[in-house]
C-alpha positions, 0 to 999 in steps of 0.5 A: 161554670166556674166562678172565681169570687173575689172579696169573698168575705164581704157582704156581696161576696159571701151572699153570692157564694151562698146563692151560687153554690149548688149550681157552679163551681166556685173558687173564693179569694180574699186577702185573708183566709175565709173559712169555707168549703170551696177552693180558697186563694189567698190574694191582695188584688192591689198586688200584681198578678196575685189572682193570676192562679185563682183565676185559671180555668175560670169562666167568670169573676165576680169582683167585689173588694173595694172601699166604700163611702162609709169608709171615707175618712178612715182611709186615704185617697191613696188607699181608696185609689190602691183598692178600688181602681188598681185592684180592679186593673190587676184583676182585669189583667188576671182575666186577660190572661186566663182568658176568662170570659166574663167579669161581674163588677159592682161600682155604685149608685154613687157613679153619680156623685162627687166624692174621691170614692165616686171618681174611683168608681168612675175610673173603674167603669171606664176600665170595664169598657177598655177590657170589653172594647180591647180584649173582649171581655164581657162585663155586667157592672151592677150600680146598688144603692146604699146597702151598707151594715144597718145598727139595727132593724129599726136603722134598716127600715129608716133606710128603706125610706131613703136611698137604701136596696136590700141585700138580698136584691143586690145579691139577687142582681149578682146571681141574675148577672152570671147568666145575663145575655148582654154582653157589656151593660151597667145596671142600677140596682135600687129598689122600686116603690109603687109611687104614682105621678100623683103620690109625687105632686102630693108628697110635699103636702102630705108625705107621711100620708104618701107612704101610709097610701102606699104601704098601710101602716107606714105612717104609725110606724113613721111617728112612733119611731120618729123617722126621719123622711126624704124631701122628695120621692121619685118613680124608678124606671127599671125596665132595662134592668127587668127585661135584660138582667132579670132584676126585680127588686123584692123588698122595700119599706112595705116588706120591712114592716111585715118582717118588723112585725114577724120579728125577723132581722136576718139576711139583709 
């Protein structure tokens, strides 16, 4: 298939390009030049028609440009709206003009929040619904949890105690979305810890004990590095994501412990 990846220099865009390159014909687009072996189109998605040429003959657009929660305070509400909402609108306009069959778009689990960033993601999902219903474009929306860059391996590990998801799992979901048989749906792209209902009941009394029981060695790591623990844990239901999307998260605090022991620091 012919796939256009917008925001190709970003974390998701670059990872998706690497993962999809062997099986698909790729085109990359970004506001600044990307050094890559694929066809590249310099385009600012905030400008109308800027993706028209890049999306000609394309089957799928993987649309990734966005300001995220970590950019709050660094960019104005106007800038958030221009990139997250207007940029998505212009992408869909180009998709309609070029009869693109499918769009893979990344909102966020922040969809459930109340920040302006969350607001832009809510509007973005409404745009997805409109272009699916009115123009028949298939849309797969992936709502990843936090996978923003980490300072170091220990920062990554602490994040995996909270709401973090591994970048590699997010990339896996993007690849699965290319061939997902569902024509329109959102999916939660989060990690999955094998907690039980019993663990949930015990957690308030012995949080470190629950983590150590779930991932042997976790207690020592948490104490040694004074990791902050979440106030609560939950049992995640990813049945829809597994059965429809084929998404099976592979990374959690247990894999962090193994990679920490092995000194593996790349690819997150």
